[in-house]
N, C-alpha and C positions, 0 to 999 in steps of 0.2 A: 577497583568502585565501579561501579556501570551510571556515566551522569547522563543517561539518556531519558528525555524529559526532566532531568531534577526541577528546575524553575516551576513546572507547570505542576509537576508533584507536590511543589513545596508551597505554591500557591493552593491550591483544591485541597489541601490539607487544612485550609484555613474558613474554608467553604462549608454554611450550612446545610441541610440535607432541602431546603428552599431553595437557597440558592444551586446548587449541583442541577437543581432542577429547569431553573431558569436558563442555567447556561446551554445545559441539554436542548434545551426547545428552542430557545433564539439556533444553536450552533445546526438543530435540526430545519429550521429555516431558512438556512442558507442556500442560494440554487448551488447542484453539484456538476450543474453540465460545465464543460472545458467552455472557455471561448476561445475561437480560433487562433485569437493574438496571445493567447497564451504562451506558444510553445515557443512562438516566435520571439515575444520579448524574455524567455529564458535563455534564448538562443542568443540576442541582442546584447544580453547581461552579461555574456562569454562563458556560459558553460554550455559542455558539450551535450548534445542533443542526440537522440536515437534512429533509429528505425523503426514506423510502425508497428509495419507487418513483420520481421522481425521481432520484437518484444513480444506479437502476439502468439508468435509461435511459439516461445517460451512458455509465457505464461500458461499457454491450451496444454502441449503437451511435452516440455523440457527438453534438454538434451541427454536420452539416453545413454549417448554413444560419451556423452563425458562426464556423467553421473549425476546431472541436474534435474531433478524431480521438477514438473509442473506445478508450478501457485498454484493453477486447480485443485490439487490435488489434496490441498489444504483449508486454502484460501475460499474454494469454491470456483462459482462461477466468475471468472474477469474481475475475481479479487473481493466479490459482495463480503465474504466473511463467514467464519464459521464459528458462531461465542460459544462460550467463553472461553476457548482455548485461541482461535485463529483470526485475529481482527481483521475486520476489513480492510484493504489495501487498494482497491477499485477507486479513483477517483481524490486520492489522496495527490498533496502537490509534487511538483517532479523532483525538485532538490532537496525536499523532504525522503521522496523512497530513494533517492542515489544515495544520500548522508547514511541513513540508516542502511542499503545494503553492504555499503563501504566498510560499514563498523562492525555487521556481520560479519563481514569477509574476513577483515583484521583482526577480528577477537575483544575489540573495545567493547562492542557492544555484547552482552551472556545472559542476557534474561531468557532465555528462548526454551517453549518448552525440550527437552531433553535434548536440547543443543542443537535441531533439526534446523533451522536459519542458516546455524553457522557450517555446517557440514554443505548445503546447498550451495552458501554464497562463496565459500571459498573456491570452489570451481568456476565461479564467475569471472569471466573476463570488463572491462572498464567497459567495451561496447556490448556484452549482453547486458551489462546493469543500466545502461543508457536506453536501450532496445526494452528492455521490461520496463520501466520506469516511465518510457514516452508512451508505451500503450498505456496501463494501468493510470496516469494520469485524466486518460480522454475515456476508457474504456468507458462501452456503454454498461448500464446495474440491469436491462430486460433483454430480454431474449425475443427474435422476432415473434407474432403472436403471444406473446405474454406480456403485460406493459404492469404485472408485478411486481414490486421486490419484496426480498425476504423482510422486512420489518411491515409489509401489507397484513400479511399471512396472519390470519384469527388464530390466538395462541391455545395453546391444547391443554 
């Protein structure tokens, strides 16, 4: 049984449609920017922290020689997401990303489309996971010359 987000899923089922809209509006209003001390705090709490530029390389290009596809290929630029199948992973909390990647790797999380995350994560070392999580936690949502993020674009 996949227990990922079990408590959150259980709680969400009890929310009315308006409650869900209110929670989404509140979550959307929160800052997505990484405070520079966040990673220092993660490390201070005893968590291993990766090397940001090594994580960026894996996120953007993968490691084809080891059979690791890029996060970009499914989750978009810096993990911005490609709804409804591929969620936003850029800007997620470091400890959450590490935990989920390790769950994909050991097979304790199995709700990925066509087993894609399991195939990728099983080839990742702990260092790869720490590096990717370090980068994604602080990955910019915009590109140089384009200050709009996907949610800013008009609906078609």
